[in-house]
C-alpha positions as CSV (number, residue, x, y, z in Angstrom):
1,X,44.8,-43.9,4.1
2,X,43.0,-44.0,7.5
3,X,43.2,-41.3,10.3
4,X,42.7,-41.7,13.6
5,X,39.5,-39.9,15.0
6,X,41.6,-37.1,16.9
7,X,43.2,-36.2,13.8
8,X,39.6,-36.3,11.8
9,X,37.9,-34.1,14.8
10,X,40.9,-31.4,14.3
11,X,40.5,-31.5,10.4
12,X,36.8,-31.0,11.0
13,X,37.7,-27.9,13.3
14,X,40.3,-26.5,10.8
15,X,37.6,-26.9,8.0
16,X,35.0,-25.4,10.1
17,X,37.2,-22.0,11.1
18,X,38.2,-21.8,7.3
19,X,34.7,-21.5,6.0
20,X,33.6,-19.1,9.0
21,X,37.1,-16.9,8.2
22,X,36.7,-17.1,4.1
23,X,33.1,-17.0,4.1
24,X,31.6,-14.3,1.6
25,X,30.4,-11.4,4.4
26,X,26.6,-10.8,3.1
27,X,24.3,-7.8,2.6
28,X,23.1,-7.5,6.3
29,X,27.4,-7.4,6.7
30,X,27.9,-4.6,4.8
31,X,24.5,-2.4,5.6
32,X,25.8,-2.7,9.3
33,X,29.2,-1.4,8.3
34,X,28.6,0.9,6.3
35,X,26.3,2.1,8.5
36,X,23.7,3.1,5.2
37,X,20.5,0.3,3.9
38,X,20.6,1.1,-0.1
39,X,16.9,1.1,-1.8
40,X,15.3,0.6,-5.0
41,X,12.1,2.2,-5.9
42,X,10.2,3.6,-7.9
43,X,7.3,6.4,-7.8
44,X,3.8,5.1,-7.3
45,X,1.3,7.2,-5.8
46,X,1.0,6.5,-2.6
47,X,3.5,4.1,-2.4
48,X,6.0,6.4,-3.4
49,X,6.3,10.6,-4.5
50,X,7.2,13.6,-4.0
51,X,6.2,16.4,-2.4
52,X,6.5,20.2,-3.3
53,X,9.7,20.5,-1.7
54,X,11.5,17.6,-4.0
55,X,11.2,14.7,-0.6
56,X,9.9,11.6,-0.6
57,X,7.0,10.8,0.8
58,X,4.3,8.2,0.5
59,X,3.5,4.7,2.5
60,X,7.0,2.7,0.9
61,X,9.0,5.8,1.7
62,X,8.0,5.4,5.8
63,X,8.3,1.8,5.9
64,X,12.1,2.0,3.9
65,X,13.0,4.9,6.5
66,X,11.0,2.6,9.7
67,X,13.2,-0.4,8.2
68,X,16.5,1.9,8.2
69,X,16.1,3.3,12.1
70,X,15.5,0.1,13.2
71,X,18.6,-1.4,11.7
72,X,20.6,1.7,13.5
73,X,21.6,2.5,10.1
74,X,20.7,5.8,7.5
75,X,18.7,5.0,4.3
76,X,19.4,5.9,0.5
77,X,17.0,6.1,-1.9
78,X,17.8,5.2,-5.3
79,X,15.0,5.9,-8.2
80,X,14.9,3.2,-10.8
81,X,12.7,2.8,-13.7
82,X,10.3,-0.3,-12.8
83,X,11.3,-1.9,-16.1
84,X,15.0,-1.7,-14.9
85,X,14.1,-2.8,-11.2
86,X,15.3,-6.1,-10.5
87,X,18.3,-6.1,-13.2
88,X,19.1,-3.1,-10.7
89,X,19.0,-5.4,-7.9
90,X,21.4,-8.2,-9.2
91,X,23.8,-6.1,-9.9
92,X,24.2,-4.4,-6.1
93,X,22.7,-0.9,-7.0
94,X,21.1,-1.5,-4.0
95,X,20.7,-3.6,-1.3
96,X,16.7,-3.9,-1.9
97,X,13.6,-3.0,-3.5
98,X,11.0,-2.0,-1.5
99,X,8.4,-0.6,-3.9
100,X,4.9,-2.3,-3.6
101,X,6.3,-5.1,-5.6
102,X,4.2,-7.8,-6.3
103,X,5.2,-11.4,-5.2
104,X,5.2,-13.6,-7.9
105,X,7.0,-17.0,-9.8
106,X,8.5,-15.5,-12.0
107,X,9.9,-12.3,-10.1
108,X,10.9,-15.2,-7.4
109,X,13.4,-16.9,-10.1
110,X,15.2,-14.2,-10.0
111,X,15.0,-13.1,-6.4
112,X,14.3,-13.8,-2.9
113,X,11.1,-12.5,-1.2
114,X,10.0,-11.6,2.2
115,X,7.1,-13.0,3.8
116,X,4.4,-10.6,2.5
117,X,3.9,-7.1,4.4
118,X,0.9,-6.1,2.7
119,X,-1.8,-6.5,0.2
120,X,-2.6,-4.7,-3.4
121,X,-5.2,-6.0,-5.8
122,X,-5.4,-4.1,-9.5
123,X,-8.5,-1.3,-10.5
124,X,-9.3,0.1,-13.3
125,X,-10.4,3.6,-14.3
126,X,-11.6,4.9,-17.3
127,X,-12.4,7.5,-19.6
128,X,-16.1,9.1,-19.4
129,X,-16.6,9.6,-23.1
130,X,-14.3,6.4,-24.5
131,X,-16.3,4.3,-21.9
132,X,-19.7,5.4,-21.7
133,X,-21.2,2.9,-20.4
134,X,-18.4,0.3,-19.6
135,X,-20.1,-1.3,-15.8
136,X,-17.8,-4.5,-16.6
137,X,-14.1,-6.2,-17.1
138,X,-16.0,-8.0,-19.9
139,X,-17.3,-4.4,-21.2
140,X,-13.2,-4.0,-21.9
141,X,-12.5,-7.0,-23.8
142,X,-12.6,-5.9,-26.9
143,X,-10.2,-5.3,-29.7
144,X,-11.0,-1.8,-30.4
145,X,-10.6,-0.7,-26.4
146,X,-7.0,0.5,-25.5
147,X,-6.0,-0.2,-22.0
148,X,-3.2,1.7,-21.0
149,X,-0.6,0.7,-18.2
150,X,3.0,0.6,-16.7
151,X,5.2,-1.4,-18.1
152,X,6.6,-3.8,-16.4
153,X,4.0,-4.5,-13.3
154,X,1.9,-6.9,-12.5
155,X,-0.8,-4.5,-13.7
156,X,-0.2,-5.3,-17.2
157,X,0.2,-9.0,-16.1
158,X,-3.5,-8.4,-15.0
159,X,-4.4,-6.0,-18.2
160,X,-3.3,-9.3,-20.5
161,X,-4.9,-11.9,-18.4
162,X,-8.6,-10.3,-17.6
163,X,-8.9,-8.2,-20.9
164,X,-7.1,-10.3,-23.2
165,X,-8.7,-8.8,-26.6
166,X,-7.6,-5.0,-25.7
167,X,-5.4,-3.4,-27.0
168,X,-2.4,-2.6,-24.4
169,X,-0.2,0.4,-24.4
170,X,2.7,0.8,-22.3
171,X,4.3,3.2,-20.7
172,X,7.5,3.7,-18.2
173,X,5.4,5.3,-15.6
174,X,1.7,6.0,-14.5
175,X,1.5,9.3,-15.3
176,X,1.7,9.4,-18.8
177,X,-0.4,6.6,-18.9
178,X,-2.7,8.8,-16.8
179,X,-2.1,11.5,-19.2
180,X,-3.2,9.1,-22.3
181,X,-6.5,8.7,-20.8
182,X,-7.2,12.6,-19.8
183,X,-6.5,13.0,-23.5
184,X,-8.7,10.3,-24.7
185,X,-6.6,8.3,-26.8
186,X,-7.2,5.2,-24.7
187,X,-10.2,4.3,-22.7
188,X,-8.9,2.8,-19.2
189,X,-5.9,2.6,-16.9
190,X,-5.4,-0.5,-15.2
191,X,-3.0,0.1,-12.2
192,X,-3.1,-0.7,-8.5
193,X,-5.4,0.1,-6.1
194,X,-5.6,3.2,-4.8
195,X,-4.3,5.4,-7.3
196,X,-7.1,4.4,-10.0
197,X,-10.0,5.4,-7.5
198,X,-7.8,8.6,-7.0
199,X,-7.9,10.2,-10.3
200,X,-11.6,9.5,-11.0
201,X,-11.8,11.5,-7.8
202,X,-9.0,14.0,-8.9
203,X,-10.3,14.7,-12.4
204,X,-14.3,13.8,-11.9
205,X,-15.3,16.0,-15.1
206,X,-12.9,13.4,-17.2
207,X,-12.7,9.7,-15.3
208,X,-14.6,7.6,-13.9
209,X,-14.7,4.0,-11.9
210,X,-15.7,1.2,-13.5
211,X,-15.4,-1.3,-11.4
212,X,-15.4,0.0,-7.8
213,X,-13.6,-3.2,-6.5
214,X,-10.6,-4.2,-6.9
215,X,-10.4,-7.5,-9.3
216,X,-7.0,-9.3,-8.0
217,X,-5.5,-9.9,-4.4
218,X,-1.8,-9.3,-4.4
219,X,1.0,-10.1,-1.8
220,X,3.7,-7.2,-1.5
221,X,7.2,-8.4,-0.2
222,X,10.4,-6.8,-0.5
223,X,13.1,-8.5,-2.5
224,X,16.6,-9.1,-2.0
225,X,18.9,-11.0,-4.5
226,X,19.3,-14.7,-3.6
227,X,21.2,-16.4,-1.6
228,X,21.3,-13.7,1.6
229,X,19.6,-15.7,3.6
230,X,20.6,-13.3,7.2
231,X,19.1,-10.8,5.7
232,X,15.8,-12.8,4.4
233,X,15.6,-14.1,8.2
234,X,15.9,-10.8,9.7
235,X,13.2,-9.0,7.5
236,X,10.6,-11.7,7.8
237,X,11.6,-11.4,11.4
238,X,10.9,-7.4,11.2
239,X,7.5,-7.4,9.1
240,X,6.4,-9.9,11.5
241,X,7.5,-7.4,14.8
242,X,5.9,-4.2,13.1
243,X,2.7,-6.0,12.2
244,X,1.9,-6.9,15.7
245,X,3.1,-3.2,16.6
246,X,0.7,-2.1,14.2
247,X,3.0,0.0,12.4
248,X,1.9,-1.1,9.1
249,X,-2.0,-0.5,9.7
250,X,-1.4,3.1,11.0
251,X,0.9,3.9,7.9
252,X,-1.4,1.9,5.5
253,X,-4.3,3.6,6.7
254,X,-3.0,7.1,6.4
255,X,-1.8,6.8,3.0
256,X,-4.6,4.4,1.4
257,X,-8.1,5.6,3.3
258,X,-7.1,9.1,4.0
259,X,-6.0,12.2,1.5
260,X,-4.8,14.0,4.6
261,X,-1.2,14.2,2.7
262,X,-2.5,15.5,-0.4
263,X,-1.6,19.0,1.3
264,X,1.5,17.6,0.9
265,X,1.8,17.8,-3.0
266,X,0.1,20.7,-3.4
């Protein structure tokens, strides 16, 4: 059956209107309609932590609050165990992960990442007694050496890659890993900088930095559900804007290169 050009054009217009009318509402539209940005996060010093009054503070918290403010909505933080944070995003528990998440090919199979808004790297802090004389990653690369890390993080990946012979002990959060280290039940903890350096300063009688520099460089991005291109485009534009403005640099300096915020948690 042949149709006239006029009929074909009318059919195309009808289909376009039909698709627009019944198109699935994206996350960005839902956020703006509800007036709330739901943020999945997990506590990492100084990315996100609780102050002495129980309020969330940290680099990622400032970033999330600024993002919500620029969207004209409120922010709701949903603390989640790191090992289950991507599944929680995919089931719709929150709209976005803002939690110092490194962009990796494996994670990108499950989520869409924004462009990087920050860069991090892995560092190592060790027990002075158990790791006496250790001054390189190779010193820790032995079967009788115990490395404590947070499960499901790139710290775990880095430890297995750079210290493959060591015994890896997994914990739900970094505070448990540090406690294991302080008790002498682990030789070292691998974690994102600057946490190891902070712990070495805080517990200078027991801990030290055997390697002063980070041994990886990792891009950090927002993670959202796949297919949300409008939301992804907005996030990339927002990162470009606040980076040029100097906001990200200012916040990174405060939380990572000063200790002025310590009075808020003590």
